[in-house]
Every structure is written in C-alpha cells, then in structure tokens.
C-alpha positions as a printed Julia matrix, in Angstrom:
294×3 Matrix{Float64}:
  -0.13   0.37   -0.23
   1.53   3.39   -0.95
   1.77   6.34    1.99
   2.1    9.82    1.59
   2.47  11.93    4.87
   1.3   15.46    4.32
   0.75  17.55    7.57
  -0.74  21.0     7.44
   0.57  23.07   10.04
   4.29  24.09   10.63
   3.93  23.42   14.7
   2.45  19.87   13.73
   4.81  18.98   10.77
   7.9   19.33   13.49
   6.84  17.03   15.4
   6.43  14.08   12.63
   8.98  11.47   12.28
   7.83  10.05    8.94
   8.71  11.63    5.42
   7.2   14.63    4.63
   6.02  15.47    0.95
   4.54  18.83   -0.11
   0.34  17.89   -0.64
   1.09  19.59   -4.42
   3.05  16.24   -4.51
   0.03  14.55   -2.88
  -1.99  15.68   -5.68
   0.33  14.49   -8.55
   0.51  11.08   -7.09
  -3.18  10.92   -6.34
  -3.77  11.69  -10.08
  -1.13   8.92  -11.31
  -2.58   6.45   -8.54
  -6.37   6.77  -10.2
  -4.39   6.27  -13.38
  -2.66   3.49  -12.73
  -5.81   1.55  -10.6
  -8.1    2.45  -14.17
  -5.33   0.96  -16.51
  -4.86  -2.26  -14.64
  -8.73  -2.68  -14.24
  -8.72  -1.87  -10.62
  -6.92  -2.84   -7.41
  -7.3   -3.04   -3.55
  -4.35  -1.35   -2.57
  -5.82   1.89   -2.49
  -3.22   5.12   -2.11
  -3.35   6.19    1.04
  -2.27  10.06    2.61
  -1.88  10.68    6.24
  -3.28  14.04    6.05
  -3.06  15.06    9.54
  -1.42  14.23   12.94
  -1.5   15.58   16.4
   1.54  14.21   18.72
  -0.37  15.04   21.85
   2.62  14.0    23.73
   4.79  16.35   22.35
   6.67  19.61   23.96
   4.54  21.71   21.62
   1.6   19.62   21.21
  -0.75  21.55   18.38
  -4.19  23.19   20.14
  -6.82  20.48   20.72
  -9.99  21.96   22.99
 -12.26  21.07   25.33
 -15.38  22.84   26.87
 -14.65  22.51   30.7
 -17.31  24.82   32.48
 -20.63  23.12   33.26
 -22.65  25.83   32.98
 -20.88  28.19   29.84
 -19.95  27.31   26.52
 -16.28  28.5    26.96
 -13.87  26.28   24.83
 -10.31  26.0    26.18
  -7.26  24.43   25.04
  -6.33  20.83   26.76
  -3.44  21.15   29.33
  -0.88  18.6    29.09
   0.51  17.18   31.81
   4.17  15.05   32.37
   4.18  11.92   34.71
   7.48  11.17   36.49
   8.21   8.83   33.88
   8.56  11.57   31.3
   5.29  10.43   29.51
   2.84  13.36   28.01
  -0.67  13.0    27.36
  -3.3   15.88   26.81
  -5.89  15.85   29.65
  -9.65  16.6    29.33
 -11.52  16.49   32.72
 -14.96  16.38   34.15
 -17.38  18.4    34.78
 -17.6   19.52   31.45
 -20.32  21.97   29.96
 -23.48  20.41   28.99
 -24.43  20.89   25.77
 -28.61  21.42   24.83
 -28.48  22.02   21.43
 -29.49  18.36   20.53
 -31.75  17.51   23.12
 -34.62  15.77   22.43
 -36.42  15.7    19.64
 -32.69  15.41   19.22
 -30.03  12.55   20.06
 -29.4   13.98   23.52
 -26.92  16.02   25.46
 -23.05  15.89   24.81
 -20.13  17.11   26.76
 -17.53  17.71   24.68
 -14.21  16.29   25.34
 -11.76  16.98   23.15
 -12.24  18.58   19.48
 -10.56  20.35   16.93
 -11.72  22.92   14.34
 -11.24  22.6    10.44
  -9.22  25.7     9.66
  -6.66  25.21   12.57
  -5.8   21.88   10.23
  -5.53  23.63    7.05
  -3.63  26.73    7.96
  -1.63  28.28    6.31
   1.73  26.72    5.66
   4.29  24.94    3.61
   1.84  22.06    3.57
  -1.63  22.36    3.25
  -4.42  19.68    2.96
  -6.38  20.86    1.58
  -5.71  24.38    0.6
  -6.55  26.83    3.26
 -10.18  27.54    3.34
 -11.61  24.54    1.44
 -13.41  21.43    2.74
 -11.61  18.21    3.28
 -13.15  15.38    2.2
 -13.45  12.45    5.12
 -15.23   9.78    3.11
 -13.5    6.6     4.15
 -11.11   8.29    5.85
  -9.44   6.21    8.97
  -9.06   8.26   12.37
  -6.12   6.62   14.27
  -6.49   7.67   17.97
  -4.08   6.67   21.0
  -5.98   7.53   24.57
  -6.82   6.03   27.59
  -9.79   6.59   30.38
  -9.21   4.31   33.43
 -11.09   6.94   35.47
 -14.0    7.78   33.57
 -17.42   6.7    34.9
 -20.71   6.78   32.87
 -24.04   6.03   33.46
 -25.3    2.97   31.39
 -26.85   5.46   29.02
 -23.79   7.64   28.43
 -21.18   6.64   25.93
 -17.56   8.41   24.51
 -18.1    8.6    20.57
 -16.14  10.02   17.69
 -18.18  12.67   16.11
 -17.81  15.67   13.32
 -20.0   18.7    12.72
 -20.24  19.93    8.83
 -21.66  23.24    7.34
 -24.29  22.67    4.83
 -25.93  25.27    2.48
 -30.02  25.13    3.31
 -32.48  27.68    1.66
 -34.75  26.67    4.06
 -32.63  27.98    7.37
 -32.71  31.42    8.35
 -28.83  31.77    7.91
 -28.89  30.13    4.66
 -27.01  26.94    6.57
 -27.57  24.08    8.97
 -24.92  22.56   10.86
 -25.1   18.87   10.9
 -23.56  16.43   13.64
 -23.02  12.7    13.5
 -21.17  10.69   16.04
 -19.9    7.13   14.94
 -22.7    5.3    16.78
 -21.27   1.95   15.6
 -18.21   2.37   17.45
 -18.51   3.43   20.81
 -15.29   4.03   22.95
 -14.02   1.87   25.36
 -13.69   3.74   29.17
 -13.14   3.23   32.87
 -11.41  -0.21   33.38
 -11.57  -1.15   29.81
  -9.65   1.79   29.12
  -6.86   1.74   31.63
  -3.59   1.0    29.57
  -2.95   3.27   26.47
  -5.39   1.91   23.79
  -4.48   2.85   19.71
  -7.87   2.54   18.2
  -8.6    2.76   14.64
 -11.98   4.32   13.56
 -12.92   4.05    9.44
 -15.45   6.7     8.72
 -17.43   4.87    6.24
 -20.17   6.7     4.11
 -23.25   4.17    5.23
 -25.96   5.95    7.18
 -26.44   3.04    9.53
 -22.92   2.99   11.0
 -23.97   7.01   12.52
 -26.24   9.03   14.3
 -27.1   12.25   13.63
 -27.42  14.43   16.53
 -30.27  16.52   15.16
 -31.49  19.69   17.29
 -33.53  20.43   20.29
 -37.01  21.97   19.77
 -35.28  25.49   20.14
 -32.38  25.27   17.71
 -33.72  24.21   14.73
 -32.7   27.09   12.76
 -29.42  26.23   13.42
 -28.94  22.45   13.72
 -30.58  19.88   11.85
 -30.25  16.38    9.72
 -29.81  17.98    6.44
 -27.23  15.92    4.53
 -26.67  12.35    4.42
 -23.26  11.01    6.21
 -21.58  10.37    2.77
 -22.41  14.59    1.81
 -21.35  15.67    5.61
 -18.1   13.75    5.23
 -17.78  14.77    1.72
 -17.94  18.32    2.64
 -16.43  18.21    6.07
 -15.29  21.96    7.31
 -16.35  22.77   11.0
 -14.93  20.46   13.69
 -14.13  16.66   15.0
 -13.37  14.94   18.07
 -15.06  12.94   20.72
 -18.12  13.56   22.84
 -19.99  11.91   25.94
 -23.5   11.76   24.64
 -26.54  10.77   26.92
 -30.39  11.36   26.96
 -30.94  13.24   29.99
 -29.04  16.36   31.46
 -29.59  14.6    35.12
 -27.14  11.92   33.92
 -24.35  14.71   33.39
 -23.94  14.19   37.61
 -23.14  10.78   36.92
 -20.71  11.1    34.91
 -16.7   11.79   36.14
 -13.1   11.22   35.5
 -11.43  12.23   32.82
  -9.56  11.27   29.32
  -6.16  11.38   28.33
  -4.77  11.85   24.99
  -1.67  11.33   22.84
  -2.15  11.03   19.18
  -4.95  11.56   16.84
  -4.17  11.05   13.29
  -6.29  11.2     9.56
  -5.4    9.01    6.53
  -7.17   9.44    3.44
  -7.51   7.96    0.42
  -4.93   9.39   -2.53
  -8.56  10.57   -4.48
 -10.0   12.17   -1.63
  -7.14  14.98   -1.93
  -8.78  16.26   -5.55
 -12.19  16.64   -4.03
 -12.1   20.4    -3.68
  -9.6   20.99   -5.89
 -10.95  23.63   -7.66
 -13.39  25.03   -4.6
 -13.17  28.51   -3.65
 -10.7   28.94   -0.84
 -12.35  30.93    1.44
 -14.88  29.09    3.4
 -13.51  28.61    6.48
 -11.21  31.6     8.47
 -10.85  32.54   11.54
  -9.12  32.0    15.07
  -9.82  29.43   17.5
 -13.35  30.38   18.76
 -16.16  28.58   20.53
 -18.73  28.25   17.66
 -22.12  26.47   19.49
C-alpha cells in the first residue's frame, strides 16, 4: 500500500518522524494512482495519505480544545501533563459543559471532551491539505487514536464517541446554512477499566448512514442544527470540527459522569482520490482563529 504523509501546520509538521512531502506532490500522486488503478482494472491497494497527525504527547503539542465549564460554553485548550516517567499527554476532565443544542427531539445532551477545528488543520503553511479554507473530504477516512480513560465513569445511558460537524447550505434555514452533526454510533469507545492502559484505536469513517447517529436539534435550535445531509455528503464537505464527545439522553445523567480522558495522538489517513475532491473549490470557506461556535 502506497503511503504519503502530508501535515498541515508548521507546529504539527515538526513533530512527525515519518517522511513529509508537499501536498502538491500528493495531488500528482493521487492522479497517477487513479490512472494506474484504472489501467490495471482497479485494485484493492488504494493509496493512502496521512493528512494530519496531532502529537499530543509532544512538548509543543497542537491545540485541541475542550469545554470544561458546566454552565457556560467556553472553549479552552487541553492541558498537558507529564508523568514522572516522562510520558506526556493531554487531559480532559469532568465536569464539562452540558451542550443542550441536540436535546430531545434530537439525540441528547453532549459533553465536548476534546475537539479541533478544521481551519486549525488547514492553516497557511508550506504543507496544507486541503488548501486553506477549503473543505476536507473525509469519506472512508481512517482515524487513529491513542488514548486512555481509566477514571472515566459513565452511567449506562452515556457513551464516548467520535463525532464531527459540517456546515451545509440550506435555503430553508434562516442563516442560509445548517450545522449537521454525526457521531460514529457503531463504535463507542471503551472507558473505565476497559481503557486502563493506553489503547490504540483505529476508526474507519464509512459512508453508510446505518453506522452513525445524526444528533439533530433540540426544539429551540432547529434554525441552526439538523440532519439536512447524509453521512456521505457531510463527510465529503467536512468544514467545521471533529473530536470526541460523551452523549447522554437526559440532563440529569451529567451528575453521574466523572473522571477524565487522556490523549497522546490523533491522526487521519485519506485515500489519495480524496485530496482532489475540492481542488477547484473557492478557498474562502473557513477563516478565523479558534473560538467556540456552538
């Protein structure tokens, strides 16, 4: 399997040990890969590009965020801790803000445990995937996660999931756009004693709607949130944020949630062809610094 590593920010790029290639080369290789597969009648060895790697165990770790205040939406960077052994990791600890935007009739309340914004992954720099401001095609992407959660305690109704959010144009919405949120419902992440040591988890992002749950909207936020796009469309045009959330059906369950989740690494691999999806799209979709947009 061919593999190309493209890292999209200077601070992240400096932390990666594998060889780096400029993403102009990625696009050329994507075209060559597609041509070779076509000429050979297809094949199962699809080329892969590592488009992002966050080394949260590094001294100069890239910014991942959490929302640690129970009664207010206020994003803060994950703090980094160092053990006597020298091991570093970013930690997210309860209590977290109770996000009500997707309460019934939506999927439930959220704790935003750890997440990063698209524009922080596609910032100006020597290597960018995609070009700054353009969406990223996450269809059939693979997310690699190294984490542990030995102290996290959840009630039976709550689970920890990978989640992503995409902004979709909608003529029916007052602002002309709707924010679509999906979580990978088929792959809840182990916590507690099942995650007492470091776990290396691989999560594939298929385009099958049955593998996900759309978070929908609470009755009061249908002007902003909804399920106006399939998983395939939301992944194809991903442009807001991605991370890990705890989902629970009623607000009272938050009182039974305690502990923390510790992260060392998050990376994303894409098929070569995905690098070309938004090659000619306007490069002005996403701008600005990291702020809470909830």
